[in-house]
C-alpha positions in Angstrom: 40.6 75.7 8.4 42.0 76.7 4.9 45.5 77.7 4.7 48.6 76.7 3.0 48.1 73.1 3.5 44.1 73.5 2.6 41.0 71.9 4.2 38.5 69.4 4.2 34.9 69.4 4.0 32.9 67.0 5.7 29.9 68.8 5.6 28.6 67.2 2.1 27.5 64.3 1.3 30.6 63.8 -0.3 34.2 64.6 1.4 36.1 67.1 -0.8 39.8 68.4 -0.1 40.4 72.0 -1.4 44.0 72.7 -2.0 45.3 75.6 -4.5 42.1 76.5 -5.2 41.1 73.5 -6.3 38.5 71.1 -4.8 38.4 67.5 -4.6 36.6 64.4 -4.4 37.7 61.6 -1.6 36.7 58.2 -2.5 37.9 54.4 -1.2 37.2 50.8 -2.1 35.9 49.1 0.2 38.4 46.0 0.1 41.6 48.1 -0.1 42.8 50.9 2.9 43.3 53.1 -0.2 42.2 56.7 -0.6 41.7 58.1 -4.0 41.5 62.1 -4.6 40.0 63.1 -7.8 39.4 66.5 -9.5 36.1 65.6 -11.3 37.1 62.5 -13.4 40.6 62.4 -13.5 42.4 60.2 -10.3 44.9 62.7 -9.5 46.3 60.8 -6.9 45.9 57.5 -4.8 47.2 57.1 -1.2 47.9 53.2 -0.5 47.4 52.3 3.3 45.2 55.3 4.0 42.0 56.2 5.4 38.1 56.0 3.8 35.9 59.1 4.1 33.8 57.4 6.2 36.7 57.4 9.1 37.6 61.3 8.7 34.6 62.6 8.9 33.3 60.2 12.2 36.9 60.8 14.2 37.0 65.2 13.1 33.9 65.4 13.0 34.0 64.7 16.8 37.6 66.2 16.8 39.2 63.4 17.4 42.7 62.3 15.5 43.0 58.9 12.9 45.4 56.5 13.9 47.5 53.4 12.6 49.6 50.7 13.4 51.3 50.8 9.5 53.7 53.9 10.6 57.4 52.8 11.5 59.5 55.9 12.6 57.3 58.6 11.5 53.5 60.1 12.9 51.1 57.3 13.7 48.1 59.8 14.4 46.8 62.5 12.5 44.2 65.6 13.6 42.7 66.8 10.5 45.1 70.0 10.0 48.3 67.0 9.9 46.1 65.1 7.6 46.1 67.7 5.5 49.3 68.9 5.3 50.1 65.0 4.4 47.2 65.2 2.0 49.0 68.4 0.7 52.9 67.1 0.3 51.3 64.0 -1.6 49.6 66.7 -4.5 52.7 68.7 -4.2 54.8 65.7 -4.9 53.3 65.1 -8.4 52.7 61.3 -7.8 49.5 59.4 -8.8 50.3 57.0 -6.3 52.3 56.2 -3.3 51.9 55.2 0.4 49.8 57.3 3.0 53.1 57.2 5.2 55.5 58.2 2.1 53.3 61.3 1.5 53.3 61.7 5.8 57.4 61.5 5.7 57.1 64.2 2.7 55.0 66.4 5.2 56.9 66.4 7.8 60.5 67.2 5.7 58.6 70.0 4.7 57.4 71.0 8.4 60.6 71.4 9.5 
């Protein structure tokens, strides 16, 4: 699924996302719905109201989507390719912290 929006590696002990020749490790915190993108030891971006890596592995490995009730006027369901578009938009924004659905809105604007 490598392309303009990168790809997820769900088949290892650690879920990673490859984008623009960089590999990001995806982590979460057990008490809050945040997804953290690390490049080595550096936290590059924290996405609030996101998914944990286990949810991503379970859904995308089965060919399913991840869904949410947080969304308002934008997508509520993401397949693996759509999720990668959101991660790419978050990284391209240069912001170190943002809401997942703000990144989803950015991704949607870029696809127009």
